C-alpha positions as CSV (number, residue, x, y, z in Angstrom):
1,M,122.8,251.8,159.4
2,I,122.7,252.2,155.8
3,A,126.7,252.3,155.6
4,W,127.2,248.5,157.9
5,G,124.1,247.4,155.3
6,R,126.1,248.3,152.3
7,I,129.8,246.8,154.2
8,A,127.3,243.3,154.8
9,F,125.9,243.0,151.1
10,T,129.5,244.2,149.7
11,V,131.4,241.0,151.9
12,V,129.0,238.9,150.6
13,A,129.0,239.7,146.6
14,L,132.6,239.4,146.8
15,A,132.4,236.0,148.8
16,L,130.2,235.0,146.7
17,L,132.2,236.1,143.1
18,T,135.3,234.0,144.3
19,A,133.7,231.1,145.3
20,V,132.6,230.7,141.9
21,L,136.1,232.2,140.1
22,L,138.0,230.4,142.6
23,P,137.9,226.9,140.9
24,L,138.1,227.7,138.0
25,Q,141.3,230.2,139.0
26,L,143.1,227.1,140.6
27,L,143.0,224.6,137.9
28,A,143.8,227.3,135.5
29,T,147.0,228.2,137.1
30,R,147.8,225.1,137.6
31,F,148.1,223.4,134.1
32,G,148.8,226.9,132.8
33,W,145.3,227.6,130.7
34,R,145.5,231.2,129.0
35,I,142.3,232.5,131.1
36,A,144.5,232.1,134.3
37,R,145.9,235.4,133.2
38,R,141.2,236.5,132.2
39,L,140.0,235.4,135.6
40,P,142.1,237.9,137.7
41,L,140.6,240.9,135.6
42,L,137.2,239.8,135.5
43,W,137.1,239.8,139.2
44,H,138.8,243.2,139.5
45,R,135.9,244.4,137.1
46,I,133.2,243.3,139.4
47,A,134.7,243.8,142.9
48,C,135.6,247.7,141.5
49,P,131.6,249.1,141.3
50,L,130.7,246.7,144.4
51,M,133.5,248.2,146.9
52,G,132.0,251.7,145.5
53,L,136.0,252.2,144.1
54,R,135.4,254.3,140.6
55,V,138.2,254.2,138.6
56,H,139.1,256.8,136.0
57,I,141.7,256.5,133.2
58,R,143.9,259.2,131.5
59,G,146.7,258.0,128.7
60,V,146.7,254.8,127.4
61,P,148.6,251.7,128.4
62,A,151.5,250.7,126.4
63,S,151.1,248.2,123.3
64,S,154.7,246.8,123.2
65,R,156.1,244.1,124.8
66,P,158.1,243.3,127.0
67,L,156.5,246.0,129.4
68,L,157.0,246.5,132.9
69,L,154.5,249.3,134.3
70,V,156.2,251.3,137.4
71,A,153.7,252.9,139.5
72,N,153.6,254.3,143.3
73,H,151.7,252.2,146.1
74,S,149.5,253.8,148.7
75,S,146.6,251.1,149.3
76,W,145.1,247.8,149.0
77,A,142.9,249.7,146.9
78,D,145.9,249.7,144.1
79,I,145.6,246.0,143.1
80,P,141.6,246.4,142.0
81,A,142.4,250.1,140.4
82,L,145.0,249.0,138.4
83,G,143.9,245.2,137.9
84,R,140.3,246.0,136.5
85,I,142.1,248.0,133.4
86,M,143.9,245.5,131.5
87,E,145.5,241.5,132.0
88,L,148.7,242.1,134.6
89,S,150.3,240.5,137.4
90,F,152.5,242.2,140.5
91,I,155.7,241.8,141.8
92,A,155.1,242.2,145.3
93,K,157.0,241.8,148.3
94,S,157.6,238.9,150.3
95,E,154.9,239.8,153.2
96,V,152.7,240.1,151.4
97,R,151.9,236.6,150.3
98,D,150.7,236.3,154.5
99,W,148.3,239.0,154.7
100,P,144.7,238.1,155.5
101,V,142.2,237.9,152.3
102,F,144.7,240.2,150.0
103,G,147.5,238.1,150.4
104,W,145.6,235.2,149.2
105,L,144.0,237.1,146.1
106,A,147.3,237.9,145.0
107,R,148.7,234.4,145.1
108,L,145.7,234.1,142.9
109,Q,146.8,236.7,140.8
110,R,149.9,235.3,139.9
111,S,152.2,237.3,141.4
112,V,155.7,237.5,142.2
113,F,157.1,237.4,145.6
114,I,160.2,239.1,146.2
115,D,162.2,238.7,149.7
116,R,164.6,241.8,149.6
117,G,166.0,240.3,152.4
118,E,167.4,237.8,150.9
119,R,170.6,238.4,148.6
120,R,170.8,234.8,146.9
121,S,167.3,234.6,146.4
122,V,166.5,237.9,144.7
123,G,168.7,236.9,141.6
124,L,165.9,233.8,141.3
125,Q,163.0,236.1,141.8
126,V,164.5,238.7,139.0
127,D,164.8,235.9,136.8
128,A,161.1,234.6,136.8
129,V,160.0,238.3,136.2
130,A,161.8,238.2,133.4
131,D,160.3,234.9,132.2
132,R,156.9,236.6,132.4
133,L,158.0,240.1,130.8
134,N,159.4,237.6,128.2
135,A,156.2,235.8,127.9
136,G,154.3,238.7,126.7
137,E,152.5,238.9,130.2
138,V,152.5,242.9,131.4
139,M,154.3,243.2,135.3
140,V,153.4,245.6,137.8
141,L,156.5,247.4,140.3
142,F,155.5,249.0,142.8
143,A,158.9,250.6,143.2
144,E,158.7,252.4,146.3
145,G,158.7,249.2,148.3
146,T,155.9,250.1,150.9
147,T,152.9,252.1,150.8
148,S,152.8,256.2,151.2
149,D,150.3,258.4,152.6
150,G,148.8,258.9,148.6
151,N,150.6,262.4,148.7
152,E,153.4,261.7,147.5
153,V,156.0,259.5,145.9
154,L,158.8,257.8,148.2
155,P,161.8,257.2,146.5
156,F,162.1,254.4,144.3
157,K,164.3,251.4,145.6
158,T,166.6,250.0,142.4
159,S,166.9,246.4,143.0
160,L,163.9,245.2,140.7
161,F,164.6,247.6,137.6
162,G,166.8,244.9,137.2
163,A,164.4,242.7,135.7
164,A,163.7,244.9,132.7
165,Q,167.4,244.3,131.5
166,A,167.2,240.1,132.6
167,A,164.2,240.3,130.2
168,L,166.6,241.1,127.3
169,R,169.3,239.0,129.0
170,L,166.6,236.2,128.4
171,A,165.3,236.4,125.5
172,E,166.3,237.5,121.7
173,A,164.4,241.0,122.4
174,D,167.3,244.1,122.4
175,E,164.5,246.7,124.7
176,V,162.2,246.5,127.1
177,S,159.6,249.3,127.7
178,I,158.7,251.1,130.8
179,Q,155.4,253.0,131.6
180,P,155.4,255.2,134.6
181,V,151.9,255.0,135.9
182,A,151.0,256.9,138.8
183,I,147.8,256.1,140.8
184,A,145.8,259.1,143.1
185,Y,142.6,259.0,145.1
186,T,140.6,262.1,144.1
187,K,137.4,262.1,145.8
188,A,135.2,260.9,148.1
189,N,131.1,260.8,147.8
190,G,131.9,263.3,144.9
191,M,133.9,265.5,147.5
192,P,137.6,266.4,147.2
193,L,139.6,264.3,149.7
194,G,142.5,267.2,149.9
195,R,146.1,265.9,151.5
196,Y,144.3,265.9,154.7
197,Y,141.6,262.9,154.5
198,R,143.5,261.2,151.3
199,P,144.5,258.6,153.8
200,L,140.9,257.5,154.2
201,L,142.2,255.7,150.8
202,A,145.8,255.6,151.1
203,W,146.8,252.3,153.7
204,P,150.4,254.2,155.2
205,G,152.8,253.0,157.7
206,D,151.3,250.1,160.6
207,V,147.5,251.1,160.2
208,P,145.9,247.7,160.9
209,L,144.1,245.9,157.9
210,G,140.5,246.0,159.4
211,P,139.5,249.3,160.5
212,H,141.0,250.7,157.1
213,L,139.0,248.6,154.6
214,L,135.7,249.2,156.5
215,A,135.9,252.6,156.8
216,A,136.7,252.9,153.1
217,L,133.9,250.6,152.4
218,K,131.8,252.5,154.5
219,E,131.8,255.4,152.2
220,G,130.5,254.2,149.5
221,A,131.9,255.9,146.5
222,L,135.7,256.7,146.6
223,D,137.4,257.9,143.2
224,A,140.9,256.6,142.0
225,E,142.4,258.0,139.2
226,I,145.2,255.9,137.0
227,V,147.8,258.0,134.9
228,F,149.4,256.5,132.3
229,G,152.6,258.1,131.1
230,E,154.5,257.9,128.4
231,P,156.0,254.8,128.1
232,M,160.8,254.5,127.5
233,R,162.8,251.7,126.0
234,I,165.7,250.7,127.6
235,T,168.1,248.5,126.9
236,A,170.5,246.3,128.1
237,E,173.2,249.3,128.5
238,S,171.2,251.3,130.4
239,D,171.8,252.4,133.7
240,R,169.7,251.0,136.4
241,K,169.9,253.6,139.1
242,K,169.5,256.3,136.0
243,V,166.3,254.4,135.0
244,A,165.0,254.1,138.5
245,R,165.2,257.9,139.2
246,T,163.8,258.9,135.5
247,V,160.7,256.5,136.3
248,E,160.5,258.3,140.2
249,T,160.7,261.9,138.9
250,E,157.8,261.1,136.0
251,V,155.5,258.9,138.8
252,S,155.9,261.8,141.1
253,R,155.0,264.2,138.5
254,L,151.9,262.2,137.1
255,L,150.8,261.9,140.9
256,T,151.4,265.5,141.8
257,E,149.0,267.0,138.8
258,A,146.7,264.4,139.4
259,L,146.1,265.3,142.7
260,R,146.0,268.9,141.4
261,G,143.3,268.3,138.9
262,R,145.5,269.2,136.0
263,P,146.1,267.9,132.8
264,T,149.6,266.7,132.2
265,S,151.8,266.6,129.2
266,A,152.3,262.9,129.4
267,I,148.8,261.9,128.8
268,G,145.9,262.7,126.4
269,A,146.7,259.9,123.5
270,T,143.4,259.5,121.8
271,N,144.8,256.1,120.3
272,N,144.1,252.8,122.0
273,H,147.5,252.0,122.8
274,A,150.4,254.1,123.3
275,R,154.0,253.0,121.8
276,A,157.4,253.2,123.6
277,R,159.6,255.8,121.9
278,P,163.1,256.0,122.4
279,L,164.0,259.2,124.1
280,A,166.9,261.5,122.7
281,S,170.3,262.5,124.0
282,G,169.7,265.3,126.6
283,A,165.9,265.7,126.5
284,T,164.1,265.0,129.9
285,P,164.0,261.8,130.5
286,A,166.7,260.9,128.3
287,D,168.6,259.2,131.1
288,I,166.7,256.2,130.9
289,V,168.3,254.7,127.7
290,G,172.3,254.0,128.3
């Protein structure tokens, strides 16, 4: 009974929050106001506590621009968990646009929707991502192209890594920063989830959204760990497939170590913003540099 009361309160509170911010966001998006980037951040920072989602951050976002964050994807909760950290927008598959609630919120987040089945339109969509990167916006790519069970990283799709190089074609920048990010769901009500119970928050396959969302909200307190890896710089000569494989390996490493509760060598910086560094030839993950 208490759990259902908590869910009812959460739904009403989120509805009121959205009703207050929605008109302003629609206007800001329509007229290109700067606040259009800020309002989604405010929404996520209020929504996460309401949903019982506690976000723990390790590492720091890169300070360099253009910046593309590349993350694993296992849940609808990835959006608010990442969205509460900084101003950013998402690169999403076209199907997300039609999802109930979350598709609507993705549009308000000013997401760029990619239809991978339409090759002729992918180029224009990649250019749209590049335009946003060049405007100084941080874009998030869920490179697996689908959701996992939260225990491992699925193979990365390579096509959208071309957005980073498209940014170089469309601007005077000589390089673009790509930063690996791992999203790990670690605890429910203070207890470790473990491999078997991690799908409590992970949303893989054809699991219906409604029941999955209700089950997660009933728990009351859920912990997510966001780990920012070391940013990497790529140039117009970088090999797109090598970039994808290198970032995939790094995200997988960060996720595995976060789930095991171990510190990683790529995090732990004490400064407020990480700076992207060129990687020496022959060192891991140096293959990202062409």
